[in-house]
C-alpha positions as CSV (number, residue, x, y, z in Angstrom):
1,M,0.0,0.0,0.0
2,K,1.2,3.5,-0.9
3,I,0.6,6.2,1.7
4,A,1.3,9.9,1.1
5,F,1.2,12.7,3.7
6,L,0.6,16.3,2.8
7,L,2.7,18.5,5.1
8,H,3.3,22.3,5.1
9,N,7.1,22.2,5.6
10,A,8.9,19.0,6.5
11,Y,12.2,21.0,6.8
12,A,10.9,23.0,9.8
13,I,10.6,22.3,13.6
14,G,7.2,21.8,15.1
15,G,4.8,19.3,16.7
16,T,3.0,18.5,13.5
17,V,6.2,17.9,11.6
18,R,7.6,15.7,14.4
19,S,4.5,13.6,14.8
20,T,4.1,13.2,11.0
21,L,7.7,12.1,10.6
22,N,7.3,9.6,13.5
23,L,4.1,8.1,12.0
24,A,5.5,8.0,8.5
25,G,8.6,6.2,9.6
26,A,6.6,3.6,11.5
27,L,4.3,2.9,8.5
28,A,7.3,2.7,6.2
29,A,8.3,-0.6,7.8
30,R,5.4,-2.2,5.9
31,H,4.3,0.2,3.2
32,E,5.6,2.6,0.6
33,V,5.4,6.0,2.3
34,E,6.1,9.5,1.0
35,I,5.8,13.0,2.6
36,V,4.8,15.7,0.2
37,S,6.2,19.0,1.7
38,V,4.6,22.0,0.1
39,L,7.7,24.1,1.0
40,R,11.4,23.3,1.2
41,T,13.4,25.7,3.3
42,A,16.6,23.7,4.1
43,D,18.9,21.2,2.5
44,R,17.8,18.5,4.9
45,P,15.1,18.0,7.5
46,L,15.9,19.5,10.9
47,L,14.1,16.7,12.6
48,A,15.2,13.1,12.0
49,A,13.4,11.4,9.1
50,S,13.4,7.7,8.3
51,G,15.5,6.7,5.3
52,K,12.6,4.6,4.1
53,V,10.3,7.6,3.7
54,R,10.5,9.4,0.4
55,L,10.5,13.2,0.8
56,V,8.8,15.1,-2.1
57,P,9.2,19.0,-1.9
58,L,6.9,21.0,-4.2
59,V,8.2,24.6,-3.9
60,D,11.9,25.4,-3.1
61,E,12.5,28.5,-1.0
62,R,16.3,28.1,-0.7
63,P,17.8,31.1,-2.5
64,E,21.1,29.2,-3.1
65,A,19.6,26.1,-4.6
66,D,19.5,25.4,-8.3
67,T,15.8,24.6,-8.0
68,Y,15.0,27.9,-6.2
69,D,11.4,29.0,-7.1
70,G,11.7,32.5,-5.7
71,G,11.7,34.1,-9.2
72,H,8.7,32.2,-10.5
73,E,6.0,34.6,-11.8
74,L,3.3,32.7,-9.9
75,M,5.0,33.3,-6.5
76,S,3.7,36.9,-6.5
77,R,0.0,35.9,-7.0
78,P,-2.2,35.0,-4.1
79,S,-3.5,31.5,-3.6
80,A,-7.0,30.8,-4.9
81,L,-7.3,27.5,-2.9
82,V,-6.2,28.3,0.7
83,P,-8.6,30.1,3.0
84,P,-7.3,33.6,3.5
85,T,-7.8,33.5,7.2
86,E,-5.4,30.4,7.5
87,V,-2.5,31.3,9.8
88,L,0.0,30.4,7.2
89,A,-2.0,31.7,4.2
90,H,0.8,34.2,3.4
91,R,3.1,31.2,2.6
92,Y,0.7,29.9,-0.1
93,N,0.4,31.4,-3.5
94,A,-0.5,30.6,-7.1
95,L,2.6,28.4,-7.5
96,T,1.8,26.3,-4.4
97,D,-1.7,25.9,-5.8
98,E,-0.4,24.7,-9.2
99,R,2.1,22.3,-7.7
100,L,-0.4,20.8,-5.2
101,R,-3.0,20.4,-7.9
102,A,-0.5,18.7,-10.2
103,F,0.5,16.3,-7.4
104,L,-3.1,15.4,-6.6
105,D,-3.9,15.0,-10.3
106,T,-1.1,12.5,-10.9
107,T,-0.5,10.6,-7.6
108,D,-0.9,6.9,-7.5
109,A,-1.1,6.8,-3.7
110,D,-3.7,4.5,-2.2
111,V,-4.1,6.7,0.9
112,L,-3.7,10.5,1.2
113,I,-3.4,12.2,4.6
114,A,-3.6,16.0,5.0
115,T,-2.1,17.5,8.2
116,R,-3.4,21.1,8.5
117,P,-6.7,22.9,7.5
118,A,-5.4,24.4,4.2
119,L,-4.3,21.0,3.1
120,V,-7.5,19.3,4.3
121,V,-9.5,21.7,2.2
122,L,-7.3,21.0,-0.8
123,L,-7.5,17.2,-0.4
124,A,-11.3,17.3,0.0
125,E,-11.8,19.4,-3.2
126,H,-9.1,18.1,-5.5
127,G,-7.9,14.7,-4.1
128,P,-8.3,11.7,-6.4
129,R,-11.4,9.7,-5.8
130,H,-9.5,6.4,-6.1
131,A,-7.6,7.1,-2.9
132,V,-8.7,6.9,0.7
133,R,-8.6,10.5,1.9
134,I,-8.0,11.3,5.5
135,G,-7.8,14.7,7.3
136,Q,-5.9,15.3,10.5
137,E,-6.6,17.8,13.3
138,H,-3.4,18.8,15.2
139,L,-5.1,21.6,17.1
140,S,-8.7,21.3,18.3
141,Y,-12.2,22.4,17.2
142,D,-12.3,25.6,19.2
143,N,-8.8,26.8,18.2
144,H,-9.3,27.9,14.6
145,V,-10.4,31.4,13.5
146,P,-14.0,31.4,12.0
147,G,-13.0,31.4,8.3
148,V,-10.7,28.4,8.7
149,R,-13.1,26.5,10.9
150,E,-15.9,26.9,8.4
151,A,-13.8,25.9,5.5
152,Q,-12.5,22.8,7.2
153,N,-15.9,21.8,8.5
154,A,-17.2,22.0,4.9
155,A,-14.3,19.9,3.7
156,I,-14.6,17.1,6.3
157,G,-17.9,15.9,4.8
158,R,-16.0,15.1,1.5
159,L,-13.4,13.0,3.2
160,D,-13.3,9.3,4.1
161,A,-12.2,10.0,7.6
162,F,-11.1,12.8,9.9
163,V,-8.7,12.0,12.8
164,T,-8.1,14.1,15.9
165,V,-5.4,13.5,18.4
166,S,-7.7,13.4,21.5
167,A,-11.0,11.7,22.2
168,R,-12.5,14.9,23.6
169,D,-11.8,16.8,20.4
170,A,-13.3,14.0,18.3
171,A,-16.4,14.2,20.4
172,D,-16.5,18.0,19.9
173,H,-16.3,17.5,16.1
174,R,-19.1,14.9,16.1
175,H,-21.2,17.2,18.2
176,H,-20.8,20.2,15.9
177,L,-21.1,18.2,12.7
178,P,-24.0,15.9,13.2
179,G,-25.2,13.7,10.4
180,L,-21.9,13.5,8.5
181,R,-21.1,10.1,7.0
182,T,-17.4,10.8,7.3
183,R,-15.7,8.7,10.0
184,I,-14.5,11.0,12.8
185,T,-12.2,9.3,15.3
186,N,-9.1,9.9,17.4
187,I,-5.6,8.5,17.2
188,G,-2.8,9.8,19.4
189,N,0.5,11.0,18.1
190,A,3.4,8.6,17.9
191,A,6.4,9.1,20.3
192,P,9.5,7.0,19.6
193,R,11.7,5.9,22.5
194,S,14.5,8.3,23.3
195,K,18.0,7.3,22.4
196,A,19.4,9.3,25.3
197,E,19.9,7.9,28.8
198,P,16.9,8.6,31.0
199,S,17.3,11.3,33.6
200,D,18.8,10.4,37.0
201,L,16.6,13.2,38.6
202,R,19.6,14.7,40.3
203,V,19.9,18.1,38.7
204,P,17.8,20.9,40.3
205,L,16.3,21.8,36.9
206,V,12.7,22.2,35.6
207,V,12.2,22.1,31.8
208,A,9.4,23.4,29.6
209,A,9.3,23.2,25.8
210,G,7.0,24.6,23.1
211,R,6.2,27.6,20.9
212,L,6.5,30.9,22.7
213,F,2.8,31.7,22.1
214,P,0.3,33.2,24.5
215,V,-1.6,29.9,24.7
216,K,1.4,28.2,26.4
217,R,1.1,30.6,29.3
218,Y,4.8,30.8,30.0
219,D,4.1,34.1,31.7
220,L,2.1,32.2,34.2
221,L,4.9,29.6,34.6
222,I,7.5,32.4,35.3
223,E,5.2,33.8,37.9
224,A,4.8,30.4,39.5
225,F,8.5,29.8,39.4
226,A,9.2,32.9,41.3
227,K,7.2,31.3,44.2
228,V,9.3,28.1,43.7
229,V,12.6,30.1,43.9
230,A,11.5,31.8,47.1
231,E,11.5,28.3,48.8
232,R,14.1,26.5,46.7
233,P,16.6,29.0,45.4
234,E,18.9,26.3,44.0
235,W,16.4,25.3,41.3
236,R,16.4,26.7,37.8
237,L,13.9,26.7,34.9
238,R,14.7,26.3,31.2
239,I,12.1,27.2,28.5
240,Y,12.9,25.8,25.0
241,G,11.3,27.3,21.9
242,K,10.8,30.4,19.9
243,G,7.9,32.7,19.1
244,P,6.4,36.1,19.4
245,E,6.1,36.0,23.2
246,R,9.9,36.0,23.7
247,A,10.2,39.7,24.4
248,N,7.3,39.7,26.8
249,L,8.7,36.7,28.7
250,R,12.1,38.4,28.9
251,T,10.5,41.5,30.4
252,A,8.7,39.3,33.0
253,I,12.0,37.6,34.0
254,D,13.7,41.0,34.3
255,T,10.8,42.5,36.3
256,M,10.7,39.5,38.8
257,G,14.5,39.4,39.2
258,L,14.7,35.8,38.0
259,N,17.6,36.2,35.6
260,D,19.8,33.7,37.6
261,H,16.9,31.2,37.6
262,V,14.9,31.3,34.4
263,F,16.5,30.9,31.0
264,L,15.0,31.2,27.5
265,M,17.0,28.6,25.6
266,G,15.7,29.2,22.0
267,P,14.6,26.5,19.6
268,Y,16.2,23.0,19.5
269,A,15.7,20.5,16.7
270,T,15.6,17.6,19.2
271,L,15.1,17.7,22.9
272,E,15.7,14.1,23.9
273,A,19.1,15.0,25.4
274,E,17.7,18.0,27.1
275,W,14.8,16.1,28.8
276,S,17.4,13.8,30.3
277,K,19.0,16.7,32.2
278,A,15.7,17.7,33.9
279,S,14.3,16.5,37.2
280,V,10.8,18.0,36.6
281,A,9.0,18.8,33.4
282,V,6.1,21.3,33.2
283,V,3.2,22.2,30.9
284,S,1.5,25.5,31.8
285,S,-0.9,25.8,28.8
286,E,-4.5,27.1,28.5
287,W,-5.1,24.2,26.1
288,E,-3.1,21.4,24.5
289,S,-4.5,19.5,21.6
290,F,-2.3,16.6,22.6
291,G,1.0,17.0,24.4
292,M,4.1,15.7,22.6
293,T,6.3,17.2,25.3
294,I,4.5,15.2,27.9
295,L,5.4,12.0,26.1
296,E,9.0,13.1,25.5
297,A,9.5,13.8,29.1
298,M,7.9,10.5,30.1
299,H,10.4,8.7,27.8
300,A,13.2,10.3,29.8
301,G,11.7,9.3,33.1
302,V,11.0,12.9,34.1
303,P,7.9,13.5,36.2
304,M,5.4,15.9,34.6
305,V,3.4,18.7,36.2
306,A,0.8,19.9,33.8
307,T,-2.3,22.1,33.8
308,D,-5.5,20.2,33.5
309,C,-6.4,22.0,30.4
310,P,-8.4,20.9,27.3
311,H,-7.7,18.5,25.7
312,G,-4.5,16.4,25.8
313,P,-2.9,16.2,29.3
314,R,-5.8,14.4,31.1
315,E,-5.9,11.8,28.3
316,I,-2.2,11.0,28.8
317,I,-1.6,11.6,32.6
318,T,-3.3,9.8,35.4
319,D,-3.1,12.4,38.2
320,G,-0.9,11.3,41.1
321,T,0.2,8.1,39.3
322,D,2.4,9.1,36.3
323,G,2.2,12.9,36.7
324,L,0.4,15.7,38.4
325,L,-2.5,17.8,37.0
326,V,-3.1,21.2,38.4
327,P,-5.9,23.8,37.6
328,P,-5.1,26.0,34.6
329,S,-4.5,29.8,34.8
330,D,-3.6,29.5,38.5
331,P,0.1,30.4,39.3
332,N,-0.3,29.4,42.9
333,A,-1.6,25.9,42.0
334,L,1.2,25.5,39.4
335,A,3.8,26.5,42.0
336,S,2.4,24.1,44.6
337,G,2.5,21.3,42.1
338,L,6.1,22.0,41.2
339,L,7.1,22.3,44.9
340,R,5.3,19.0,45.7
341,V,7.5,17.2,43.2
342,I,10.7,19.2,44.0
343,D,10.4,18.5,47.7
344,D,9.7,14.8,47.4
345,P,12.5,12.8,45.7
346,R,10.5,9.5,46.2
347,L,7.5,11.0,44.4
348,R,9.8,12.2,41.6
349,Q,11.1,8.7,41.1
350,S,7.7,7.0,41.2
351,L,6.1,9.4,38.8
352,G,9.0,9.2,36.4
353,T,9.0,5.4,36.5
354,A,5.3,5.2,35.9
355,G,5.5,7.7,33.1
356,R,8.0,5.5,31.2
357,T,5.4,2.7,31.3
358,T,2.5,5.0,30.3
359,V,4.3,6.3,27.2
360,Q,4.6,2.9,25.7
361,R,0.9,3.2,24.6
362,Y,2.1,5.7,22.1
363,A,4.9,3.6,20.5
364,P,5.1,4.3,16.8
365,R,4.4,0.7,15.8
366,L,1.1,0.8,17.9
367,I,0.0,4.1,16.4
368,A,0.9,2.9,12.9
369,T,-1.3,-0.2,13.6
370,E,-4.2,2.0,14.5
371,Y,-3.9,3.9,11.2
372,E,-3.6,0.6,9.3
373,E,-6.8,-0.7,10.9
374,L,-8.6,2.5,10.1
375,I,-7.5,2.5,6.5
376,A,-8.5,-1.2,6.1
377,E,-12.0,-0.4,7.4
378,L,-12.3,2.6,5.1
379,R,-11.2,0.6,2.1
380,E,-13.6,-2.2,3.0
381,A,-16.4,0.3,3.3
382,R,-15.6,1.6,-0.2
383,T,-15.8,-1.9,-1.7
384,P,-19.0,-2.6,-3.7
385,A,-21.4,-5.3,-2.3
386,A,-21.0,-7.5,-5.4
387,V,-17.2,-7.6,-4.9
388,K,-17.6,-8.4,-1.2
389,L,-19.9,-11.3,-2.2
390,R,-17.5,-12.7,-4.7
391,R,-14.7,-12.6,-2.1
392,R,-16.8,-14.5,0.4
393,V,-17.7,-17.2,-2.1
394,R,-14.1,-17.7,-3.1
395,R,-13.1,-18.0,0.6
396,A,-15.9,-20.5,1.2
397,L,-14.9,-22.6,-1.8
398,G,-11.3,-22.5,-0.8
399,A,-12.1,-23.9,2.6
400,L,-14.2,-26.8,1.1
401,L,-11.9,-28.0,-1.7
402,P,-8.6,-29.7,-0.8
403,G,-5.3,-28.6,-2.2
404,T,-6.5,-25.1,-3.0
405,A,-4.3,-23.2,-0.5
406,R,-2.9,-20.1,-1.9
407,P,0.6,-20.8,-3.1
408,S,3.4,-18.9,-1.6
409,A,5.5,-16.7,-3.7
410,A,8.4,-18.6,-5.2
411,A,11.8,-17.6,-3.8
412,P,14.0,-15.8,-6.3
413,P,16.9,-17.9,-7.6
414,E,20.1,-17.4,-5.8
415,T,22.6,-15.3,-7.8
416,A,26.2,-14.6,-7.3
417,A,27.1,-11.3,-5.8
418,P,27.8,-8.8,-8.6
419,P,31.4,-8.1,-9.2
420,K,32.9,-5.0,-7.7
421,S,33.2,-2.0,-9.9
422,S,36.7,-0.7,-10.7
423,A,36.1,2.2,-8.4
424,E,35.2,-0.2,-5.5
425,S,38.2,-2.4,-6.2
426,A,40.6,0.5,-6.5
427,G,40.4,1.4,-2.9
428,P,38.3,1.9,0.3
429,R,34.9,3.5,0.2
430,P,34.6,7.2,1.1
431,L,34.4,8.2,4.8
432,R,31.0,9.5,6.0
433,P,31.6,9.5,9.7
434,K,28.9,10.2,12.2
435,A,29.3,10.2,16.0
436,G,27.4,10.5,19.1
437,C,29.0,11.5,22.4
438,R,28.2,11.3,26.1
439,V,29.8,13.2,29.0
440,D,30.6,10.9,32.0
441,A,30.4,11.7,35.7
442,R,34.0,13.0,35.7
443,G,33.4,15.4,32.8
444,G,35.2,13.2,30.3
445,V,33.7,13.2,26.7
446,R,33.3,9.7,25.2
447,I,33.1,9.9,21.3
448,S,31.4,6.9,19.6
449,V,31.8,6.8,15.8
450,A,29.3,4.6,13.9
451,A,31.1,1.8,12.0
452,S,28.9,2.2,9.0
453,G,30.4,5.5,8.0
454,V,34.1,4.6,8.4
455,P,34.9,1.6,6.3
456,V,38.4,0.2,6.9
457,V,40.4,-2.8,5.8
458,P,39.3,-5.9,7.8
459,G,41.5,-7.0,10.7
460,V,42.1,-3.7,12.4
461,S,45.3,-3.8,14.5
462,E,45.5,-3.0,18.1
463,V,46.7,0.5,19.0
464,S,49.3,1.1,21.6
465,R,47.9,3.0,24.4
466,E,51.3,4.4,25.4
467,S,52.4,5.6,21.9
468,G,49.0,6.2,20.4
469,V,50.3,4.7,17.2
470,S,49.0,1.6,15.4
471,D,51.5,-1.2,15.3
472,T,50.3,-2.0,11.8
473,P,50.0,1.3,10.1
474,G,47.3,1.7,7.5
475,H,44.6,-0.4,9.3
476,G,43.1,2.0,11.9
477,L,41.3,5.3,12.5
478,T,42.3,8.4,14.3
479,L,40.2,11.1,15.9
480,V,41.7,14.4,14.8
481,L,40.8,17.6,16.6
482,R,41.6,20.9,14.9
483,R,41.3,24.2,16.7
484,R,39.1,26.7,14.8
485,H,40.9,29.9,13.9
486,G,44.1,28.4,15.3
487,D,47.4,27.8,13.6
488,D,47.4,25.3,10.7
489,G,49.5,22.9,12.9
490,E,47.2,23.2,15.9
491,V,46.0,19.6,15.8
492,V,45.5,17.0,18.4
493,R,45.3,13.3,17.4
494,V,43.7,10.6,19.5
495,P,43.5,6.9,18.4
496,L,40.1,5.4,17.9
497,E,39.5,1.8,19.0
498,R,36.7,-0.7,18.4
499,E,34.4,-0.9,21.3
500,A,34.1,-4.7,20.6
501,P,37.2,-5.6,18.5
502,D,35.7,-8.8,17.1
503,E,32.5,-7.2,15.8
504,A,32.6,-5.5,12.4
505,K,29.6,-3.3,13.3
506,S,31.0,-2.2,16.6
507,P,31.5,1.6,16.9
508,W,34.9,3.2,17.1
509,T,35.4,5.1,20.4
510,A,37.7,7.5,22.2
511,T,37.4,9.2,25.5
512,L,38.7,12.7,26.0
513,D,39.4,13.2,29.7
514,R,38.9,16.7,31.1
515,A,42.6,17.4,31.4
516,A,44.1,15.0,28.8
517,P,44.9,15.5,26.0
518,T,45.6,19.2,26.7
519,L,43.4,21.4,24.5
520,A,44.0,25.1,24.2
521,E,41.0,27.3,24.9
522,G,38.7,27.7,21.9
523,R,36.4,25.7,19.6
524,W,37.7,22.4,18.2
525,D,36.3,20.7,15.2
526,L,36.4,16.9,15.2
527,H,37.4,14.8,12.2
528,V,38.1,11.1,11.5
529,E,41.2,10.1,9.6
530,R,41.8,6.7,8.1
531,D,45.3,5.4,8.4
532,E,45.0,3.3,5.2
533,D,44.9,6.2,2.8
534,G,45.1,9.4,4.9
535,A,41.4,10.3,4.1
536,R,40.0,12.7,6.6
537,R,36.4,13.8,7.0
538,R,34.6,16.0,9.5
539,L,32.4,14.2,12.0
540,R,28.6,14.6,11.6
541,A,26.9,14.9,15.0
542,G,24.6,12.2,16.3
543,L,23.1,12.4,19.7
544,V,25.1,14.7,22.0
545,E,24.5,13.9,25.7
546,Q,25.8,16.6,28.0
547,R,24.0,15.7,31.2
548,G,27.2,14.7,33.0
549,L,28.4,18.3,32.9
550,L,25.6,19.3,35.3
551,T,26.7,16.9,38.0
552,A,30.5,16.5,37.3
553,G,32.7,17.6,40.2
554,I,34.8,20.7,39.7
555,P,38.4,20.1,40.9
556,D,39.8,23.1,42.7
557,G,43.3,23.0,41.1
558,T,45.2,24.5,38.3
559,P,44.9,24.6,35.4
560,V,41.1,24.9,35.3
561,A,39.8,22.8,32.4
562,W,36.2,22.3,31.1
563,R,35.0,20.9,27.9
564,I,31.5,21.1,26.3
565,P,30.7,18.9,23.3
566,Y,28.0,20.3,21.0
567,E,26.4,20.2,17.6
568,T,27.2,23.1,15.3
569,K,24.5,24.9,13.3
570,D,25.5,22.9,10.2
571,G,25.2,19.6,12.0
572,F,28.8,18.7,12.9
573,L,30.3,17.6,16.2
574,A,32.5,20.2,17.9
575,L,34.1,20.8,21.3
576,R,34.2,24.0,23.3
577,A,37.4,23.9,25.4
578,F,38.1,26.1,28.4
579,H,41.7,26.0,29.8
580,R,42.9,28.6,32.2
581,P,45.5,28.8,35.0
582,A,42.6,30.0,37.3
583,H,39.0,31.1,36.9
584,A,36.4,33.1,38.7
585,E,32.9,31.4,38.2
586,V,30.0,33.8,38.3
587,T,27.2,32.4,40.4
588,A,24.7,35.3,40.6
589,L,24.3,38.9,39.3
590,P,21.8,40.6,41.5
591,G,20.8,44.2,40.7
592,G,18.4,46.9,41.6
593,D,18.1,50.0,43.8
594,G,20.9,51.8,42.0
595,S,23.5,49.0,42.2
596,I,24.6,45.8,40.5
597,A,26.6,43.1,42.1
598,V,28.8,40.1,41.2
599,E,28.8,36.9,43.2
600,G,31.1,34.1,42.4
601,V,33.6,31.4,43.4
602,L,37.3,31.4,42.7
603,H,39.0,28.3,41.4
604,G,42.7,27.5,40.9
605,A,44.0,30.4,43.1
606,E,43.8,31.7,46.6
607,L,41.5,34.6,47.5
608,G,43.2,37.1,49.7
609,A,41.7,39.7,52.1
610,D,42.3,42.6,49.7
611,A,40.7,41.1,46.6
612,A,39.2,43.5,44.0
613,L,36.8,43.4,41.1
614,V,38.6,45.1,38.1
615,G,37.0,46.5,35.0
616,V,39.3,46.7,32.0
617,A,38.0,49.2,29.5
618,R,37.6,48.6,25.8
619,G,39.1,51.7,24.3
620,E,41.9,54.0,25.1
621,D,39.8,56.9,26.1
622,L,37.9,55.1,28.8
623,P,39.4,54.6,32.3
624,D,39.5,51.2,34.1
625,F,37.9,50.9,37.5
626,E,38.3,48.8,40.6
627,E,36.0,47.9,43.5
628,P,36.6,45.8,46.6
629,A,35.7,42.1,46.4
630,A,34.7,40.7,49.8
631,R,35.3,37.1,50.7
632,T,32.1,35.2,51.5
633,E,31.8,32.1,53.6
634,E,32.0,29.0,51.4
635,G,28.4,28.0,50.5
636,H,26.9,31.4,51.2
637,A,27.7,33.3,48.1
638,G,24.4,34.0,46.4
639,E,22.3,33.1,49.4
640,G,18.7,33.4,48.4
641,R,19.6,33.2,44.8
642,A,20.7,30.5,42.3
643,V,23.2,28.0,43.6
644,R,25.3,27.4,40.5
645,G,27.7,24.5,39.9
646,S,30.8,25.7,41.7
647,R,29.6,25.6,45.3
648,A,27.4,22.5,44.8
649,R,30.0,20.3,43.1
650,G,33.5,21.5,44.0
651,G,35.8,23.6,46.1
652,G,36.7,27.3,45.6
653,R,36.3,30.4,47.6
654,G,33.2,32.6,47.4
655,F,33.4,36.4,46.8
656,H,31.1,39.3,46.4
657,A,31.5,42.8,44.8
658,Q,29.0,45.6,44.4
659,L,29.0,48.4,41.8
660,T,27.1,51.6,42.7
661,S,28.9,53.9,40.2
662,L,31.0,53.6,37.0
663,P,33.4,56.0,35.3
664,D,31.9,58.6,32.9
665,P,32.2,57.6,29.3
666,A,34.4,59.8,27.2
667,G,31.8,60.2,24.4
668,P,28.3,59.3,23.3
669,D,29.2,55.7,22.4
670,K,28.4,52.8,24.7
671,A,31.2,52.1,27.2
672,I,32.3,48.5,27.9
673,W,34.5,47.0,30.6
674,D,35.6,43.4,30.7
675,L,35.5,42.1,34.3
676,F,38.3,40.4,36.2
677,L,39.1,39.4,39.8
678,R,42.4,40.4,41.4
679,P,42.6,37.9,44.3
680,A,45.4,39.8,46.0
681,P,47.2,43.1,45.4
682,D,50.1,41.7,43.5
683,A,48.3,38.8,41.8
684,E,47.5,38.4,38.1
685,L,44.0,39.3,36.9
686,I,41.6,36.3,36.6
687,R,38.8,36.4,34.1
688,L,35.2,36.3,35.4
689,G,32.7,34.1,33.5
690,R,30.4,31.2,33.5
691,L,31.9,27.9,32.3
692,F,30.8,25.1,34.5
693,D,27.8,23.6,32.9
694,D,26.5,22.7,29.5
695,I,25.9,26.0,27.8
696,V,28.2,26.8,24.9
697,D,27.0,30.3,24.1
698,R,25.5,32.3,27.0
699,K,25.1,35.7,25.3
700,D,21.5,34.8,24.4
701,T,20.4,32.6,27.3
702,D,21.9,34.5,30.3
703,R,20.5,38.0,30.0
704,Y,20.3,40.8,32.6
705,P,18.3,44.0,32.8
706,A,19.8,47.5,32.8
707,V,20.1,49.3,36.1
708,A,20.5,53.1,36.5
709,L,23.9,53.9,38.1
710,T,25.4,57.2,38.9
711,T,28.7,58.5,37.5
712,P,31.2,60.9,39.0
713,N,29.6,63.8,37.0
714,G,26.2,63.0,38.4
715,A,24.7,61.4,35.3
716,S,22.5,58.3,35.6
717,P,23.2,56.1,32.6
718,Q,22.0,52.4,32.3
719,A,24.5,49.7,33.3
720,R,24.0,46.1,32.2
721,F,25.9,42.9,32.7
722,F,26.3,40.7,29.6
723,F,28.3,37.6,28.7
724,T,30.6,37.7,25.7
725,V,31.1,35.1,22.9
726,T,33.7,33.4,25.2
727,N,31.2,33.2,28.1
728,D,33.1,35.8,30.0
729,L,31.5,38.7,31.9
730,A,31.5,42.3,30.9
731,V,29.5,45.4,31.9
732,A,28.2,48.0,29.4
733,L,27.1,51.6,30.2
734,S,24.8,53.5,27.8
């Protein structure tokens, strides 16, 4: 059977895209499946797609591509097929109309499934009559504007079936559309098992994820978390996603002084490694059509606290068993639910364990089976009565007459393997290395390169651990780290070894300890080099698991080393290395009432009685400044605020410095000072920054509001802390 999905943009990030890719991949195990993406905005899908699923883009929006459609004359004409009130109506035009109509006129698919209202309308009006036509609802009946609601309602009656993701929403549709012959039913979204390790529930971290839209009520969550912080100041909240509410949420964080506790993380293509860092997950929405984030958190064993909103959470969560449900639009109730789970480790464990059982109901193979059963029933209903009668007669006769069992298909004759081409026999296949990595409890980074992408000559030799050199050159692999923007010769080589030497499909692995090999500070790109022919290719990133960085101990010695593996924007594996003789870790940046302050912990050096916070000016016309830095009792720096990694996981000495004034700028331009700690009068300056967790770039996640400070001339400019591209701290005056 051939099944085709109509999707707005398979190359984007979103719940509908994720659920469609999951379902398509599961169906592709037994059927021919294709996803028809109206738009193409990237070279490859941002979310993982099964290699068995054919992707068919219709309109290419990539300006650099040879197939770019931006100059097509029909792009400037409005769509005549899509309801003008559709949220994404501006993305449709006469060209998308033409391409969609052409596809529907020529497809040989047995089943067509449309995934959003505009496509449901198109499928109903122009879909081929030979195919089973199914519409999907990924929102809910009450969450479409009137024009879209009316257009989709009219279209549903011309479909074979309409599938919602919750039972309540299916009931709502049947109530509002009485008398329709169209089958209206509900099937949940598919949620594949996470490849990441489940959470150990040790990190004081709450995670929320979704579009930054008003319906998600992240403003309510931030208000609730302020109440959590008042009782549990060591806990933090990360909100993943993008959307138009970001600026409003940033204002709320600033107003409530939660900048050391609440972080807007931006969009992530996949969150499985992020859920495994959390100890609590939260949904604060006014409504949820389903709740993919609930399932993702459950796969990671993370207990969920969700508002009991229409429609999805209650159909997934059994309150008190595999999660908690709290009244919607009530920050006090949400805070109480969070604190209940935060304060009770046993409850966290039991809810998380039960959630991992609950989520198995949404395994892709089970959801795919539900769709197969629905399709079979729809196809049977389409079959004429005469055909059904003939089938029954044939089955009856077959049961009565001996020797009429249906013959099995003859096995194809065995054939010899085709001879290798001259290109294959001339040398090894090209390298296409892909690697996942995991940070261990000591902060070491274990790299695991899939064997399928690194073909080598059979019989790989052992590698000497002392010399790091293969005793039979030409038969092994080497991990090559090259520092970005460094000298051409700034390369570190680490031998890769088979995890299981006797298994050809076993991955090649190497572990980079936190202090060895020594890596200069900077960003390092990772490559694989084959000894046999010297071929070298950059490593594509698989799953990057950083959870160990949030619990790894921080040795109080010198040098101070910290390494963060991450996936680059173009999909490669890289390493952010920090390597300093000493470091002053910023734990909190409180501000208000005409002052801003720095609280932190010093590592790799002794903190004397006459320590100072030093601002080194950027620009010759701007003076430096210096303020006393008082020593605080270990474990008391940042009391009542966020307890960051240093004091919880290692040694060091706490310090505090307050700024009530800054030098007058020499001109109208913004004045900037990089901040250092001088631990003693004659000591070297030590850079202030935030290194000790899993965040590679803090300039967008760790944001602080401006505070009015006085200057010697009596002006009151705005001073604001910010983190640089190297995660170091600076202060700006404007």
